C-alpha positions, 0 to 999 in steps of 0.5 A: 255732825251727821250719822247715828252712832249705834248704826255707824259703830256697827257696820254690817254687810247687806244680806241679799238672800239665803241659799239652802241645801234642802227643803222642808215638805210641810205635807210630809210631816215637815220632813227635810228633803236633801237635794242634789242641787241648791235651793234658791227660793230665797235667792231669786237673783242667784237663779237669774245667773245660775238657773233654778237648780244649780249644782255649782255656785262660785263664791268669795269669802268677804273676810279671813276670820273663819269664825266670821265667814264660816261660824259653827256651833251646837245650837238649841233654838226654841220657838213656835209657828204662827198662824200665818206660817211665820216663825217666832223663835230665839237662840236658847243655847250655844256651845262647842260640844264635847271633845274627842275624848268625850269631855263636855264643852262649854255653852252659853245659856241665853234663855231667861225664863228657866235654867238648865239642870243645876249639875250642868251649870258652871256658875250662877246667872250673870246679873248683867247679861242674864246668861248662864255658862253651862256644860255642853254635851253636843247633840247626842250623836257625837258623845255621851250626853244623857244629862243634857235635856236639850240633846235628849229632846233633839232640839240641839244640832250642829250648825254652820252659818256661811257668809259669802259673796257671789261675784257674778251676782253682787259684789257688795252683798252677802248670801247666807248658807245655813246647814246642820249637816255634820259632814258639810260643816266638817268639810268646810271648816277643816278646809278653811283651817288648813288654808289658814295654817298655810298662810293663804288669805281666804279673800284671795281665792275664788271657790266653787261650792257643789253638792256631792253624793255620799253613802249613808246607813242610818238606823231605823228605830222602828225596824231596829236595823240599818238601811242603805241610802244616800245624801248630798253634802256640800263641798268646796274647791278652788276655781282657778279658771274663774279670773280667766273667764270673768276677771275682766269685768270684776277684777277691781271689785275682787281686789277690794275684797282680797284686801281684807278690809271688808272683814270689819263689816261681818258680825262677830259670829252669832246668827244675828238677823237670821230669820227664825224659820231658818233654824227649824230646817234641819238637813238630812237627819239620816246623814252618815257618820264620818268613816274612821279614815275621815275622822283620822284625817280631820283629827290629824289636820286639827293638830296643825298649830298645836303648841306642843307639836310646834315646840317640837318642830322648833327644836328639830329646826334648831338642830337641823338648821333649817325651817319647815314650811307649814305644808311640810308640817301638815304632811308630816302630821298626816303620815301618822293619821292611822295611829291610835294616838296621832299626837303622841305618834307625831311627837315620838317621831319628832323626838326620834329625829331630834335624837338622831340629829343630836347623835350626828352632831356629837359624832361630827364633833368627835371626828373633828377634834385631834386625838390626844397623845398617849402620855409618856413618863419623864426620863430619869436615872436608871436604878441599878438592879442586882443580878444574881449569877448562878455558878455551876456546881463542882464535880464530885471527887472519885470515891466519895458517895 
């Protein structure tokens, strides 16, 4: 019997290189420079196909699990730079951050030498793994997190790790796209979640990733004022012309990916095998926060699949006798995205429609049933009623007063 169990039981995609969204200038105090094109210094094979400074790259997702192909979390890495320029580091903490209402999330503390503050720990250190479950307050920009030591030190940041296949470069190897951009993470995750809710397999589509300019008004702590600038964030769109242009040569390989079978070769989500130097390259610290309209759209889309809303839709479907498509549900939710409480407004609208349907059914039932006849008293013997006859008085006799 051949093979090595610890290898064969854990198949992984080969990682060919890293596509970066910016670069760090070591001569400028390590400042991160955001660029309008992708940086391919660690992906030379991609440069051979798309050029040195491409603004668009075609990708395929090797699996349908969003948390495997576009893993996102708040992460705190720690480490140091060695004399040869390499980095030594490891993931110290990882969590999901606070909710929209500001309630702390949950994080796993991996650091073994010391523990987070006691009031942040959700329990004792696990004797088997050495990990601690703790409250997660995010990176400080998205919620109140004064109690979070990592947030105050700015070592925690939102992180997205995308694993993609570049069909024009290599069909059996993946490339990593790593970013700490809040806007990019929001763009990618929400787009994939909508496709997931609509029942569209991620592996069945060819996407094009591209950089788009976005206005920013970061705060200058020294001058105590905002200043205008612009950044480039990554977005995706479906490339419907790809197969017509290139499908002849790679059609069979794309069919293999679209089958979804390669998803088992993807790691569970943690950034295993990622060079430690990658996590120190923070993208665009002057990034603009999402606008009110963008936040509303993201919040509305996040309600797709909400159990309470799904139950309400199911009740409405029962009374209407028709099914809502996932797209129809999404559009109905988006109609309320300008309301202060989107979920409450959506539920109120569905309940109103349910009440309308119930009223229609009651009215139809009333009109369909025959009118009940007015009850008539049974006939019986008529009782004689005495009649008093008034006779005229006699005339008075003459002479009598």
